N, CA, C, O and the ligand as a Tripos MOL2 file, in Angstrom:
@<TRIPOS>MOLECULE
protein
  225   223    57     0     0
PROTEIN
NO_CHARGES

@<TRIPOS>ATOM
      1 N         -17.5760   -3.5730   26.6180 N.3       1 MET1
      2 CA        -17.2460   -2.4510   25.7180 C.3       1 MET1
      3 C         -15.8010   -1.9920   25.8970 C.2       1 MET1
      4 O         -15.4430   -0.8930   25.4720 O.2       1 MET1
      5 N         -14.9660   -2.8270   26.5270 N.am      2 ALA2
      6 CA        -13.5860   -2.4180   26.7900 C.3       2 ALA2
      7 C         -12.8290   -2.1570   25.4900 C.2       2 ALA2
      8 O         -12.0590   -1.2000   25.4080 O.2       2 ALA2
      9 N         -13.0380   -2.9960   24.4710 N.am      3 ASP3
     10 CA        -12.3410   -2.8010   23.2110 C.3       3 ASP3
     11 C         -12.7340   -1.4770   22.5590 C.2       3 ASP3
     12 O         -11.8980   -0.7760   21.9890 O.2       3 ASP3
     13 N         -14.0160   -1.1510   22.6550 N.am      4 PHE4
     14 CA        -14.4940    0.1160   22.1000 C.3       4 PHE4
     15 C         -13.7850    1.2940   22.7680 C.2       4 PHE4
     16 O         -13.3430    2.2220   22.0900 O.2       4 PHE4
     17 N         -13.6790    1.2560   24.0950 N.am      5 ASP5
     18 CA        -13.0190    2.3320   24.8250 C.3       5 ASP5
     19 C         -11.5450    2.4340   24.4460 C.2       5 ASP5
     20 O         -10.9950    3.5320   24.3590 O.2       5 ASP5
     21 N         -10.9060    1.2800   24.2200 N.am      6 ASN6
     22 CA         -9.4900    1.2890   23.8920 C.3       6 ASN6
     23 C          -9.1930    2.0050   22.5830 C.2       6 ASN6
     24 O          -8.1290    2.6020   22.4220 O.2       6 ASN6
     25 N         -10.1350    1.9450   21.6520 N.am      7 ILE7
     26 CA         -9.9330    2.6490   20.3820 C.3       7 ILE7
     27 C          -9.6810    4.1290   20.6330 C.2       7 ILE7
     28 O          -8.8020    4.7270   20.0110 O.2       7 ILE7
     29 N         -10.4380    4.7090   21.5280 N.am      8 TYR8
     30 CA        -10.2900    6.1310   21.8050 C.3       8 TYR8
     31 C          -9.0790    6.4200   22.6830 C.2       8 TYR8
     32 O          -8.4820    7.4930   22.5950 O.2       8 TYR8
     33 N          -8.7220    5.4610   23.5280 N.am      9 ALA9
     34 CA         -7.6020    5.6850   24.4280 C.3       9 ALA9
     35 C          -6.2650    5.6300   23.6980 C.2       9 ALA9
     36 O          -5.3160    6.3130   24.0830 O.2       9 ALA9
     37 N          -6.1900    4.8160   22.6390 N.am     10 GLU10
     38 CA         -4.8930    4.5520   22.0120 C.3      10 GLU10
     39 C          -4.6770    5.3010   20.7110 C.2      10 GLU10
     40 O          -3.5480    5.3750   20.2260 O.2      10 GLU10
     41 N          -5.7400    5.8610   20.1320 N.am     11 SER11
     42 CA         -5.5590    6.5740   18.8790 C.3      11 SER11
     43 C          -6.4620    7.7930   18.8340 C.2      11 SER11
     44 O          -7.5900    7.7660   19.3270 O.2      11 SER11
     45 N          -5.9590    8.8480   18.2440 N.am     12 ASN12
     46 CA         -6.7590   10.0590   18.0830 C.3      12 ASN12
     47 C          -7.6630    9.8880   16.8790 C.2      12 ASN12
     48 O          -7.1650    9.6980   15.7700 O.2      12 ASN12
     49 N          -8.9720    9.9500   17.0570 N.am     13 PRO13
     50 CA         -9.8800    9.7220   15.9250 C.3      13 PRO13
     51 C          -9.8630   10.8660   14.9250 C.2      13 PRO13
     52 O         -10.3580   10.7150   13.8080 O.2      13 PRO13
     53 N          -9.3040   12.0070   15.3060 N.am     14 PHE14
     54 CA         -9.2500   13.1360   14.3860 C.3      14 PHE14
     55 C          -7.9500   13.1320   13.5990 C.2      14 PHE14
     56 O          -6.8710   12.9600   14.1640 O.2      14 PHE14
     57 N          -8.0610   13.3220   12.2900 N.am     15 VAL15
     58 CA         -6.8980   13.3940   11.4230 C.3      15 VAL15
     59 C          -6.9860   14.7080   10.6590 C.2      15 VAL15
     60 O          -8.0400   15.0480   10.1220 O.2      15 VAL15
     61 N          -5.8810   15.4450   10.6120 N.am     16 ARG16
     62 CA         -5.9030   16.7070    9.8860 C.3      16 ARG16
     63 C          -6.1580   16.4360    8.4100 C.2      16 ARG16
     64 O          -5.4370   15.6630    7.7780 O.2      16 ARG16
     65 N          -7.1840   17.0740    7.8700 N.am     17 ALA17
     66 CA         -7.5230   16.8980    6.4640 C.3      17 ALA17
     67 C          -6.9240   18.0450    5.6530 C.2      17 ALA17
     68 O          -6.7510   19.1560    6.1560 O.2      17 ALA17
     69 N          -6.6180   17.7600    4.4110 N.am     18 HIS18
     70 CA         -6.0160   18.7860    3.5610 C.3      18 HIS18
     71 C          -7.1000   19.5150    2.7790 C.2      18 HIS18
     72 O          -7.0080   19.6780    1.5630 O.2      18 HIS18
     73 N          -8.1180   19.9450    3.4960 N.am     19 PHE19
     74 CA         -9.2360   20.6420    2.8740 C.3      19 PHE19
     75 C          -9.6370   21.8190    3.7360 C.2      19 PHE19
     76 O          -9.3780   21.8450    4.9390 O.2      19 PHE19
     77 N         -10.2770   22.8010    3.0980 N.am     20 ASP20
     78 CA        -10.7590   23.9710    3.8070 C.3      20 ASP20
     79 C         -12.2620   23.8820    4.0050 C.2      20 ASP20
     80 O         -12.9700   23.2590    3.2140 O.2      20 ASP20
     81 N         -12.7350   24.5060    5.0610 N.am     21 CYS21
     82 CA        -14.1590   24.5460    5.3670 C.3      21 CYS21
     83 C         -14.9340   25.2190    4.2340 C.2      21 CYS21
     84 O         -14.5150   26.2520    3.7120 O.2      21 CYS21
     85 N         -16.0590   24.6290    3.8630 N.am     22 LEU22
     86 CA        -16.8770   25.2080    2.7990 C.3      22 LEU22
     87 C         -17.5970   26.4640    3.2600 C.2      22 LEU22
     88 O         -18.0480   27.2600    2.4370 O.2      22 LEU22
     89 N         -17.7080   26.6440    4.5650 N.am     23 SER23
     90 CA        -18.4470   27.7860    5.1000 C.3      23 SER23
     91 C         -17.5390   28.9770    5.3830 C.2      23 SER23
     92 O         -17.8720   30.1010    5.0070 O.2      23 SER23
     93 N         -16.3950   28.7550    6.0400 N.am     24 CYS24
     94 CA        -15.5740   29.8780    6.4990 C.3      24 CYS24
     95 C         -14.1340   29.7940    6.0120 C.2      24 CYS24
     96 O         -13.3610   30.7230    6.2480 O.2      24 CYS24
     97 N         -13.7440   28.7000    5.3320 N.am     25 GLY25
     98 CA        -12.3780   28.5680    4.8420 C.3      25 GLY25
     99 C         -11.3890   28.1310    5.8940 C.2      25 GLY25
    100 O         -10.1820   28.1360    5.6500 O.2      25 GLY25
    101 N         -11.8830   27.7490    7.0750 N.am     26 GLY26
    102 CA        -11.0050   27.2900    8.1520 C.3      26 GLY26
    103 C         -10.4770   25.8880    7.8950 C.2      26 GLY26
    104 O         -10.8370   25.2350    6.9160 O.2      26 GLY26
    105 N          -9.6210   25.4490    8.7920 N.am     27 LYS27
    106 CA         -9.0030   24.1310    8.6470 C.3      27 LYS27
    107 C          -9.9900   23.0370    9.0390 C.2      27 LYS27
    108 O         -10.6310   23.1060   10.0880 O.2      27 LYS27
    109 N         -10.1000   22.0310    8.1840 N.am     28 LEU28
    110 CA        -10.9700   20.8930    8.4930 C.3      28 LEU28
    111 C         -10.1700   19.7520    9.0990 C.2      28 LEU28
    112 O          -9.0130   19.5220    8.7460 O.2      28 LEU28
    113 N         -10.8100   19.0460   10.0140 N.am     29 TRP29
    114 CA        -10.2480   17.8280   10.5890 C.3      29 TRP29
    115 C         -11.1710   16.6910   10.2500 C.2      29 TRP29
    116 O         -12.3860   16.7990   10.4170 O.2      29 TRP29
    117 N         -10.6020   15.5930    9.7710 N.am     30 GLU30
    118 CA        -11.4140   14.4460    9.4030 C.3      30 GLU30
    119 C         -11.6620   13.5730   10.6290 C.2      30 GLU30
    120 O         -10.7390   13.2220   11.3650 O.2      30 GLU30
    121 N         -12.9100   13.2400   10.8240 N.am     31 TYR31
    122 CA        -13.2940   12.3510   11.8950 C.3      31 TYR31
    123 C         -13.4940   10.9720   11.2830 C.2      31 TYR31
    124 O         -14.5870   10.6300   10.8340 O.2      31 TYR31
    125 N         -12.4190   10.1860   11.2740 N.am     32 ALA32
    126 CA        -12.3510    8.9780   10.4440 C.3      32 ALA32
    127 C         -13.4360    7.9690   10.7900 C.2      32 ALA32
    128 O         -13.9850    7.3120    9.9060 O.2      32 ALA32
    129 N         -13.7410    7.8470   12.0700 N.am     33 ILE33
    130 CA        -14.7170    6.8320   12.4850 C.3      33 ILE33
    131 C         -16.0860    7.1180   11.8820 C.2      33 ILE33
    132 O         -16.8050    6.1900   11.5100 O.2      33 ILE33
    133 N         -16.4460    8.3760   11.7830 N.am     34 GLN34
    134 CA        -17.7640    8.7540   11.2880 C.3      34 GLN34
    135 C         -17.7700    9.0370    9.7910 C.2      34 GLN34
    136 O         -18.8410    9.1700    9.1980 O.2      34 GLN34
    137 N         -16.6000    9.1310    9.1700 N.am     35 GLY35
    138 CA        -16.5480    9.5350    7.7760 C.3      35 GLY35
    139 C         -16.9850   10.9700    7.5800 C.2      35 GLY35
    140 O         -17.5880   11.3170    6.5650 O.2      35 GLY35
    141 N         -16.6740   11.8060    8.5660 N.am     36 GLN36
    142 CA        -17.0720   13.2060    8.5200 C.3      36 GLN36
    143 C         -15.8630   14.0900    8.7350 C.2      36 GLN36
    144 O         -14.8180   13.6390    9.2030 O.2      36 GLN36
    145 N         -16.0210   15.3660    8.3840 N.am     37 MET37
    146 CA        -14.9950   16.3540    8.6840 C.3      37 MET37
    147 C         -15.6170   17.4870    9.4780 C.2      37 MET37
    148 O         -16.7630   17.8730    9.2500 O.2      37 MET37
    149 N         -14.8410   18.0110   10.4110 N.am     38 VAL38
    150 CA        -15.3300   19.1020   11.2440 C.3      38 VAL38
    151 C         -14.3580   20.2780   11.1450 C.2      38 VAL38
    152 O         -13.1410   20.0920   11.1390 O.2      38 VAL38
    153 N         -14.9150   21.4950   11.0670 N.am     39 CYS39
    154 CA        -14.1030   22.7140   10.9770 C.3      39 CYS39
    155 C         -13.6620   23.1340   12.3660 C.2      39 CYS39
    156 O         -14.4660   23.1430   13.2980 O.2      39 CYS39
    157 N         -12.3800   23.4870   12.5140 N.am     40 GLU40
    158 CA        -11.8930   23.8850   13.8300 C.3      40 GLU40
    159 C         -12.3170   25.3030   14.1860 C.2      40 GLU40
    160 O         -12.2560   25.6920   15.3520 O.2      40 GLU40
    161 N         -12.7450   26.0760   13.1960 N.am     41 ASP41
    162 CA        -13.1320   27.4660   13.4610 C.3      41 ASP41
    163 C         -14.6250   27.6040   13.7510 C.2      41 ASP41
    164 O         -15.0090   28.1010   14.8100 O.2      41 ASP41
    165 N         -15.4700   27.1660   12.8120 N.am     42 CYS42
    166 CA        -16.9130   27.3440   12.9870 C.3      42 CYS42
    167 C         -17.5970   26.0560   13.4230 C.2      42 CYS42
    168 O         -18.7940   26.0490   13.7110 O.2      42 CYS42
    169 N         -16.8380   24.9690   13.4720 N.am     43 ARG43
    170 CA        -17.3420   23.6820   13.9590 C.3      43 ARG43
    171 C         -18.4640   23.1120   13.0900 C.2      43 ARG43
    172 O         -19.2550   22.2890   13.5510 O.2      43 ARG43
    173 N         -18.5280   23.5530   11.8360 N.am     44 SER44
    174 CA        -19.4410   22.9120   10.9100 C.3      44 SER44
    175 C         -18.9730   21.4880   10.6490 C.2      44 SER44
    176 O         -17.7720   21.2180   10.6430 O.2      44 SER44
    177 N         -19.9090   20.5850   10.4350 N.am     45 VAL45
    178 CA        -19.5850   19.1860   10.1450 C.3      45 VAL45
    179 C         -20.0690   18.8580    8.7420 C.2      45 VAL45
    180 O         -21.2120   19.1450    8.3840 O.2      45 VAL45
    181 N         -19.1870   18.2550    7.9510 N.am     46 PHE46
    182 CA        -19.5110   17.8850    6.5770 C.3      46 PHE46
    183 C         -19.2220   16.4070    6.3710 C.2      46 PHE46
    184 O         -18.2660   15.8840    6.9440 O.2      46 PHE46
    185 N         -20.0390   15.7110    5.5550 N.am     47 PRO47
    186 CA        -19.6610   14.3620    5.1450 C.3      47 PRO47
    187 C         -18.3810   14.4250    4.3150 C.2      47 PRO47
    188 O         -18.2240   15.3320    3.4980 O.2      47 PRO47
    189 N         -17.4660   13.4770    4.5100 N.am     48 SER48
    190 CA        -16.2050   13.5070    3.7670 C.3      48 SER48
    191 C         -16.4470   13.5300    2.2620 C.2      48 SER48
    192 O         -15.7390   14.2310    1.5390 O.2      48 SER48
    193 N         -17.4280   12.7810    1.7810 N.am     49 GLY49
    194 CA        -17.7120   12.7320    0.3500 C.3      49 GLY49
    195 C         -18.0930   14.0930   -0.2090 C.2      49 GLY49
    196 O         -17.7540   14.4230   -1.3450 O.2      49 GLY49
    197 N         -18.7970   14.8790    0.5890 N.am     50 GLU50
    198 CA        -19.1890   16.2230    0.1420 C.3      50 GLU50
    199 C         -17.9780   17.1160   -0.0510 C.2      50 GLU50
    200 O         -17.9330   17.9090   -0.9920 O.2      50 GLU50
    201 N         -16.9960   16.9950    0.8310 N.am     51 ILE51
    202 CA        -15.7800   17.7890    0.7280 C.3      51 ILE51
    203 C         -14.9680   17.3780   -0.5050 C.2      51 ILE51
    204 O         -14.4720   18.2320   -1.2400 O.2      51 ILE51
    205 N         -14.8380   16.0780   -0.7210 N.am     52 PHE52
    206 CA        -14.0810   15.6020   -1.8810 C.3      52 PHE52
    207 C         -14.7370   16.1070   -3.1640 C.2      52 PHE52
    208 O         -14.0410   16.5880   -4.0580 O.2      52 PHE52
    209 N         -16.0590   16.0060   -3.2690 N.am     53 ASP53
    210 CA        -16.7600   16.4290   -4.4810 C.3      53 ASP53
    211 C         -16.5680   17.9250   -4.7080 C.2      53 ASP53
    212 O         -16.4270   18.3630   -5.8500 O.2      53 ASP53
    213 N         -16.5630   18.7090   -3.6410 N.am     54 ALA54
    214 CA        -16.5060   20.1610   -3.7710 C.3      54 ALA54
    215 C         -15.1070   20.6500   -4.1510 C.2      54 ALA54
    216 O         -14.9830   21.7040   -4.7730 O.2      54 ALA54
    217 N         -14.0530   19.9130   -3.7940 N.am     55 GLN55
    218 CA        -12.7000   20.4460   -3.9290 C.3      55 GLN55
    219 C         -11.8470   19.6800   -4.9360 C.2      55 GLN55
    220 O         -10.6650   19.9840   -5.0950 O.2      55 GLN55
    221 N         -12.4220   18.6970   -5.6120 N.am     56 VAL56
    222 CA        -11.6780   17.9930   -6.6590 C.3      56 VAL56
    223 C         -11.6040   18.8970   -7.8980 C.2      56 VAL56
    224 O         -11.0210   18.5100   -8.9100 O.2      56 VAL56
    225 ZN        -15.6530   26.6670    9.1370 Zn       57 ZN57
@<TRIPOS>BOND
     1     1     2 1
     2     2     3 1
     3     3     4 2
     4     3     5 am
     5     5     6 1
     6     6     7 1
     7     7     8 2
     8     7     9 am
     9     9    10 1
    10    10    11 1
    11    11    12 2
    12    11    13 am
    13    13    14 1
    14    14    15 1
    15    15    16 2
    16    15    17 am
    17    17    18 1
    18    18    19 1
    19    19    20 2
    20    19    21 am
    21    21    22 1
    22    22    23 1
    23    23    24 2
    24    23    25 am
    25    25    26 1
    26    26    27 1
    27    27    28 2
    28    27    29 am
    29    29    30 1
    30    30    31 1
    31    31    32 2
    32    31    33 am
    33    33    34 1
    34    34    35 1
    35    35    36 2
    36    35    37 am
    37    37    38 1
    38    38    39 1
    39    39    40 2
    40    39    41 am
    41    41    42 1
    42    42    43 1
    43    43    44 2
    44    43    45 am
    45    45    46 1
    46    46    47 1
    47    47    48 2
    48    47    49 am
    49    49    50 1
    50    50    51 1
    51    51    52 2
    52    51    53 am
    53    53    54 1
    54    54    55 1
    55    55    56 2
    56    55    57 am
    57    57    58 1
    58    58    59 1
    59    59    60 2
    60    59    61 am
    61    61    62 1
    62    62    63 1
    63    63    64 2
    64    63    65 am
    65    65    66 1
    66    66    67 1
    67    67    68 2
    68    67    69 am
    69    69    70 1
    70    70    71 1
    71    71    72 2
    72    71    73 am
    73    73    74 1
    74    74    75 1
    75    75    76 2
    76    75    77 am
    77    77    78 1
    78    78    79 1
    79    79    80 2
    80    79    81 am
    81    81    82 1
    82    82    83 1
    83    83    84 2
    84    83    85 am
    85    85    86 1
    86    86    87 1
    87    87    88 2
    88    87    89 am
    89    89    90 1
    90    90    91 1
    91    91    92 2
    92    91    93 am
    93    93    94 1
    94    94    95 1
    95    95    96 2
    96    95    97 am
    97    97    98 1
    98    98    99 1
    99    99   100 2
   100    99   101 am
   101   101   102 1
   102   102   103 1
   103   103   104 2
   104   103   105 am
   105   105   106 1
   106   106   107 1
   107   107   108 2
   108   107   109 am
   109   109   110 1
   110   110   111 1
   111   111   112 2
   112   111   113 am
   113   113   114 1
   114   114   115 1
   115   115   116 2
   116   115   117 am
   117   117   118 1
   118   118   119 1
   119   119   120 2
   120   119   121 am
   121   121   122 1
   122   122   123 1
   123   123   124 2
   124   123   125 am
   125   125   126 1
   126   126   127 1
   127   127   128 2
   128   127   129 am
   129   129   130 1
   130   130   131 1
   131   131   132 2
   132   131   133 am
   133   133   134 1
   134   134   135 1
   135   135   136 2
   136   135   137 am
   137   137   138 1
   138   138   139 1
   139   139   140 2
   140   139   141 am
   141   141   142 1
   142   142   143 1
   143   143   144 2
   144   143   145 am
   145   145   146 1
   146   146   147 1
   147   147   148 2
   148   147   149 am
   149   149   150 1
   150   150   151 1
   151   151   152 2
   152   151   153 am
   153   153   154 1
   154   154   155 1
   155   155   156 2
   156   155   157 am
   157   157   158 1
   158   158   159 1
   159   159   160 2
   160   159   161 am
   161   161   162 1
   162   162   163 1
   163   163   164 2
   164   163   165 am
   165   165   166 1
   166   166   167 1
   167   167   168 2
   168   167   169 am
   169   169   170 1
   170   170   171 1
   171   171   172 2
   172   171   173 am
   173   173   174 1
   174   174   175 1
   175   175   176 2
   176   175   177 am
   177   177   178 1
   178   178   179 1
   179   179   180 2
   180   179   181 am
   181   181   182 1
   182   182   183 1
   183   183   184 2
   184   183   185 am
   185   185   186 1
   186   186   187 1
   187   187   188 2
   188   187   189 am
   189   189   190 1
   190   190   191 1
   191   191   192 2
   192   191   193 am
   193   193   194 1
   194   194   195 1
   195   195   196 2
   196   195   197 am
   197   197   198 1
   198   198   199 1
   199   199   200 2
   200   199   201 am
   201   201   202 1
   202   202   203 1
   203   203   204 2
   204   203   205 am
   205   205   206 1
   206   206   207 1
   207   207   208 2
   208   207   209 am
   209   209   210 1
   210   210   211 1
   211   211   212 2
   212   211   213 am
   213   213   214 1
   214   214   215 1
   215   215   216 2
   216   215   217 am
   217   217   218 1
   218   218   219 1
   219   219   220 2
   220   219   221 am
   221   221   222 1
   222   222   223 1
   223   223   224 2
@<TRIPOS>SUBSTRUCTURE
     1 MET1         2 RESIDUE 1 A MET
     2 ALA2         6 RESIDUE 1 A ALA
     3 ASP3        10 RESIDUE 1 A ASP
     4 PHE4        14 RESIDUE 1 A PHE
     5 ASP5        18 RESIDUE 1 A ASP
     6 ASN6        22 RESIDUE 1 A ASN
     7 ILE7        26 RESIDUE 1 A ILE
     8 TYR8        30 RESIDUE 1 A TYR
     9 ALA9        34 RESIDUE 1 A ALA
    10 GLU10       38 RESIDUE 1 A GLU
    11 SER11       42 RESIDUE 1 A SER
    12 ASN12       46 RESIDUE 1 A ASN
    13 PRO13       50 RESIDUE 1 A PRO
    14 PHE14       54 RESIDUE 1 A PHE
    15 VAL15       58 RESIDUE 1 A VAL
    16 ARG16       62 RESIDUE 1 A ARG
    17 ALA17       66 RESIDUE 1 A ALA
    18 HIS18       70 RESIDUE 1 A HIS
    19 PHE19       74 RESIDUE 1 A PHE
    20 ASP20       78 RESIDUE 1 A ASP
    21 CYS21       82 RESIDUE 1 A CYS
    22 LEU22       86 RESIDUE 1 A LEU
    23 SER23       90 RESIDUE 1 A SER
    24 CYS24       94 RESIDUE 1 A CYS
    25 GLY25       98 RESIDUE 1 A GLY
    26 GLY26      102 RESIDUE 1 A GLY
    27 LYS27      106 RESIDUE 1 A LYS
    28 LEU28      110 RESIDUE 1 A LEU
    29 TRP29      114 RESIDUE 1 A TRP
    30 GLU30      118 RESIDUE 1 A GLU
    31 TYR31      122 RESIDUE 1 A TYR
    32 ALA32      126 RESIDUE 1 A ALA
    33 ILE33      130 RESIDUE 1 A ILE
    34 GLN34      134 RESIDUE 1 A GLN
    35 GLY35      138 RESIDUE 1 A GLY
    36 GLN36      142 RESIDUE 1 A GLN
    37 MET37      146 RESIDUE 1 A MET
    38 VAL38      150 RESIDUE 1 A VAL
    39 CYS39      154 RESIDUE 1 A CYS
    40 GLU40      158 RESIDUE 1 A GLU
    41 ASP41      162 RESIDUE 1 A ASP
    42 CYS42      166 RESIDUE 1 A CYS
    43 ARG43      170 RESIDUE 1 A ARG
    44 SER44      174 RESIDUE 1 A SER
    45 VAL45      178 RESIDUE 1 A VAL
    46 PHE46      182 RESIDUE 1 A PHE
    47 PRO47      186 RESIDUE 1 A PRO
    48 SER48      190 RESIDUE 1 A SER
    49 GLY49      194 RESIDUE 1 A GLY
    50 GLU50      198 RESIDUE 1 A GLU
    51 ILE51      202 RESIDUE 1 A ILE
    52 PHE52      206 RESIDUE 1 A PHE
    53 ASP53      210 RESIDUE 1 A ASP
    54 ALA54      214 RESIDUE 1 A ALA
    55 GLN55      218 RESIDUE 1 A GLN
    56 VAL56      222 RESIDUE 1 A VAL
    57 ZN57       225 GROUP 0 **** ****
């Protein structure tokens, strides 16, 4: 599993997303590996597709 570990060691899996939390309006961070976004304030987790649909 060395290659798996290296993914986390060499790159930050979180990417700042240009979307606001649907619950509290806080800043969302995209968790690219999971295709999810997490709020830095309330820590709610949303599927990325749900965020795109809500804010387009
Ligand atoms: Zn939130």
